[in-house]
C-alpha positions as CSV (number, residue, x, y, z in Angstrom):
1,M,72.1,-235.4,-94.2
2,Q,72.8,-236.7,-98.0
3,A,69.9,-235.0,-99.6
4,S,67.0,-238.2,-100.8
5,S,66.1,-238.9,-104.4
6,D,63.8,-240.2,-106.3
7,G,62.8,-241.1,-110.0
8,D,63.4,-238.4,-112.6
9,G,59.4,-239.9,-114.8
10,C,60.7,-238.1,-117.8
11,S,64.7,-238.1,-118.3
12,G,64.8,-242.2,-116.0
13,K,67.7,-241.0,-114.7
14,K,67.7,-241.0,-110.4
15,R,67.1,-237.0,-109.5
16,Q,67.5,-235.7,-105.8
17,E,64.8,-234.0,-103.3
18,V,66.2,-231.9,-100.6
19,E,65.9,-233.0,-96.9
20,C,62.7,-230.7,-95.6
21,V,66.0,-229.4,-92.5
22,H,67.7,-228.3,-95.5
23,C,65.1,-226.1,-97.4
24,I,64.2,-222.3,-95.9
25,L,61.0,-222.9,-95.1
26,D,61.5,-225.8,-93.0
27,S,60.8,-223.2,-89.8
28,M,58.1,-222.0,-91.5
29,C,57.0,-226.1,-91.6
30,Q,57.3,-226.5,-88.2
31,L,55.3,-223.7,-86.5
32,L,52.6,-224.5,-88.9
33,D,52.9,-228.4,-87.6
34,Y,53.3,-230.1,-91.5
35,A,55.5,-233.2,-90.2
36,K,51.9,-234.3,-88.2
37,D,50.2,-236.7,-89.5
38,D,47.1,-234.7,-86.5
39,A,48.1,-231.6,-87.9
40,D,44.5,-230.8,-88.0
41,L,45.6,-227.2,-90.8
42,P,42.5,-226.1,-93.3
43,E,44.1,-227.4,-96.9
44,G,45.7,-225.7,-99.6
45,I,47.6,-223.4,-97.3
46,L,51.0,-225.1,-98.1
47,L,50.9,-227.3,-101.2
48,R,54.1,-229.9,-101.5
49,H,55.5,-231.6,-103.6
50,R,54.6,-230.2,-106.5
51,A,55.5,-231.6,-109.4
52,V,56.2,-229.6,-112.4
53,I,58.0,-230.7,-115.5
54,R,60.2,-228.8,-118.1
55,G,59.8,-225.0,-119.4
56,E,56.7,-224.8,-117.2
57,T,56.2,-221.2,-116.1
58,I,55.7,-221.1,-112.0
59,Y,55.0,-217.3,-112.5
60,R,54.6,-214.4,-114.9
61,L,56.3,-211.2,-115.3
62,D,52.9,-208.6,-113.9
63,D,51.0,-211.7,-112.1
64,P,49.3,-210.8,-108.8
65,F,50.6,-212.7,-106.1
66,R,49.3,-215.8,-104.1
67,A,52.5,-217.2,-103.0
68,V,56.3,-217.8,-102.3
69,F,57.6,-221.2,-102.9
70,A,60.8,-223.6,-102.5
71,V,62.6,-225.6,-104.6
72,K,62.4,-229.3,-103.2
73,S,64.0,-231.0,-106.5
74,G,65.0,-229.9,-109.9
75,S,66.8,-226.2,-110.7
76,F,65.3,-222.6,-111.8
77,K,65.8,-219.7,-114.0
78,T,64.6,-216.0,-112.7
79,V,63.8,-213.8,-116.1
80,I,63.1,-209.9,-117.0
81,P,62.4,-207.9,-120.0
82,G,65.9,-207.1,-121.6
83,A,66.8,-203.4,-123.1
84,D,67.1,-205.2,-126.4
85,G,64.0,-207.3,-126.2
86,Q,65.2,-210.6,-125.2
87,E,65.1,-212.3,-121.8
88,Q,67.3,-211.0,-119.8
89,V,68.3,-214.2,-117.3
90,V,68.5,-212.0,-113.6
91,G,69.2,-215.2,-111.2
92,F,68.5,-219.4,-111.0
93,S,67.1,-221.5,-108.4
94,L,68.2,-224.4,-106.8
95,P,66.9,-226.9,-104.0
96,G,66.4,-226.0,-100.9
97,E,65.7,-222.1,-102.5
98,L,63.1,-219.7,-102.3
99,M,61.3,-218.1,-105.1
100,G,58.8,-215.3,-105.4
101,S,59.7,-213.3,-102.2
102,E,60.0,-210.0,-104.6
103,G,56.9,-210.1,-105.3
104,M,55.2,-209.6,-101.5
105,S,56.2,-205.5,-101.0
106,E,54.0,-204.8,-104.5
107,K,51.4,-207.5,-104.4
108,I,52.7,-208.5,-107.8
109,Y,55.5,-210.5,-109.7
110,P,58.7,-208.6,-110.8
111,N,59.9,-211.4,-112.9
112,T,58.9,-214.6,-114.5
113,V,60.5,-218.4,-113.4
114,C,60.1,-221.3,-115.3
115,A,61.9,-224.8,-114.8
116,L,64.7,-225.5,-116.6
117,E,64.1,-229.7,-115.7
118,A,61.3,-231.5,-114.7
119,G,61.0,-231.5,-110.6
120,H,59.2,-230.1,-107.4
121,I,58.0,-227.6,-105.6
122,C,56.7,-226.2,-102.2
123,E,53.8,-223.0,-101.8
124,L,53.7,-221.6,-99.2
125,R,49.7,-219.1,-99.1
126,I,51.1,-216.2,-97.1
127,E,47.6,-214.6,-97.0
128,R,46.3,-217.8,-95.9
129,L,48.7,-218.1,-93.2
130,P,46.4,-216.7,-90.4
131,E,43.9,-219.0,-90.8
132,S,46.2,-222.1,-89.6
133,G,45.2,-221.0,-85.9
134,R,48.8,-220.0,-84.8
135,P,49.7,-216.6,-82.9
136,L,49.9,-214.1,-85.5
137,A,53.3,-212.0,-83.5
138,L,54.7,-216.2,-84.2
139,L,54.0,-215.7,-87.9
140,Q,55.5,-212.8,-88.7
141,Q,58.7,-213.4,-86.7
142,R,58.6,-216.6,-88.9
143,M,58.1,-214.3,-91.9
144,I,60.7,-211.7,-91.5
145,E,63.3,-214.5,-90.3
146,L,62.2,-215.8,-93.5
147,L,62.6,-213.3,-96.1
148,G,65.7,-211.6,-93.8
149,S,67.7,-215.2,-94.7
150,E,66.8,-214.1,-98.2
151,I,68.0,-210.9,-98.1
152,A,71.7,-211.6,-97.4
153,F,71.3,-215.0,-99.5
154,N,70.9,-212.6,-102.3
155,R,73.6,-209.5,-100.9
156,K,75.9,-212.3,-100.8
157,L,75.1,-213.8,-104.2
158,A,76.0,-211.0,-105.5
159,A,79.3,-209.8,-103.6
160,S,80.0,-213.1,-104.8
161,L,79.5,-212.7,-108.4
162,A,80.7,-208.9,-108.5
163,R,84.0,-209.6,-110.7
164,Q,85.5,-208.1,-113.7
165,S,87.0,-210.4,-115.6
166,S,85.0,-213.4,-117.9
167,E,87.1,-216.4,-116.5
168,Q,86.3,-214.3,-112.8
169,R,83.0,-214.2,-113.3
170,L,82.4,-218.1,-114.4
171,A,85.0,-219.2,-111.6
172,A,82.5,-217.5,-109.2
173,F,79.8,-218.0,-110.6
174,L,80.7,-221.8,-110.6
175,L,82.3,-222.1,-106.5
176,N,78.8,-220.3,-106.0
177,L,76.9,-223.3,-107.6
178,S,79.0,-225.5,-105.4
179,Q,78.7,-223.8,-101.7
180,R,75.1,-223.3,-102.4
181,Y,75.1,-227.4,-103.1
182,G,76.9,-228.4,-100.9
183,A,74.7,-226.1,-97.8
184,R,71.7,-228.4,-98.6
185,G,73.0,-231.3,-98.9
186,Y,74.3,-232.3,-101.6
187,A,77.1,-233.4,-103.3
188,D,79.1,-229.8,-104.1
189,Q,82.5,-230.8,-106.6
190,K,80.7,-232.3,-108.8
191,F,77.1,-231.6,-110.3
192,V,75.0,-230.9,-113.7
193,L,74.3,-227.6,-115.0
194,M,71.2,-227.6,-116.3
195,M,70.8,-223.8,-117.7
196,S,71.9,-223.4,-121.6
197,W,75.5,-221.6,-121.8
198,A,72.8,-218.7,-123.3
199,D,71.4,-218.5,-120.1
200,I,74.6,-218.9,-117.7
201,G,76.0,-216.3,-120.6
202,S,72.7,-213.7,-120.0
203,Y,73.5,-213.5,-115.9
204,L,76.8,-212.6,-116.6
205,G,76.6,-210.9,-118.8
206,L,78.9,-212.5,-120.9
207,A,78.2,-214.8,-124.4
208,S,77.6,-217.5,-125.0
209,E,81.1,-218.7,-127.0
210,T,82.7,-216.6,-124.1
211,I,81.0,-219.2,-121.7
212,S,81.8,-221.9,-124.0
213,R,85.8,-221.1,-124.2
214,V,86.6,-220.1,-120.8
215,L,85.0,-223.9,-119.7
216,S,87.7,-224.8,-122.3
217,K,90.2,-223.0,-120.2
218,F,89.2,-224.4,-117.0
219,Q,89.5,-227.5,-118.3
220,K,92.6,-227.5,-120.0
221,A,94.1,-225.8,-116.8
222,E,92.8,-228.6,-114.8
223,L,90.3,-226.3,-112.7
224,L,87.4,-228.3,-113.6
225,A,86.2,-231.6,-115.7
226,L,83.2,-231.1,-118.2
227,E,81.8,-234.4,-119.6
228,K,78.5,-232.9,-121.3
229,K,76.4,-230.8,-118.6
230,Q,78.3,-232.5,-115.4
231,I,80.6,-230.4,-114.0
232,T,83.5,-231.9,-111.2
233,L,85.7,-229.1,-109.9
234,L,89.0,-230.7,-109.6
235,D,90.4,-227.2,-108.1
236,T,88.4,-225.4,-106.2
237,K,91.4,-223.4,-104.5
238,G,92.9,-222.3,-107.8
239,L,88.6,-221.6,-108.9
240,G,89.1,-218.9,-105.7
241,L,92.7,-217.4,-106.7
242,L,91.4,-216.4,-109.8
243,V,88.9,-214.9,-109.2
244,E,90.6,-212.8,-106.5
245,G,92.7,-211.7,-109.3
246,R,95.7,-214.3,-108.0
């Protein structure tokens, strides 16, 4: 199943919206019967398809926890204060992925999330779930499954980026994006990098100049093609071998 698309009122281009079946909140939405017109649920438990604009902050560091968010379209970055006073990028969220779950245990958000582009999100108010009238045991089971999926995703992501050289780190990052897009029903060989080179560098622990230099090196080696912000992976096997240090 392919991701659907709609018009982007800000840029005039097409942006894709992930199908519900590929979204991490799908199992919870099915339990709440949100696909049914006669679900008869109180308003405000799940705020669907909320539009966001580029640069909009979804929540800030130390805000009281209120909800988890699923990305329907667009992309987002997660930041924390760095030791030098500058923001440190600690993650990027793509369509179908979850944001905000880290705030559940301490009841505050431990980071700030903002939109890299115009998009849409769904907001699930956790504390209001009992109002749905669904059995509490089922709600708890779905939440455990949801958080378990998020933990597994983050561990796999961390393992994939635990590389030494700048070339290995950037190659692993691009392959990880490819896998994540593919898992959500998108093209996995050709995609747009909405994050800046500085943001990617902050995330990978590299200078933005290094990101630019390594991308140029990858182009010359015909591992990828880069046109403005659009990446086309030409040789994923070669990138994989590079990641492995071969």
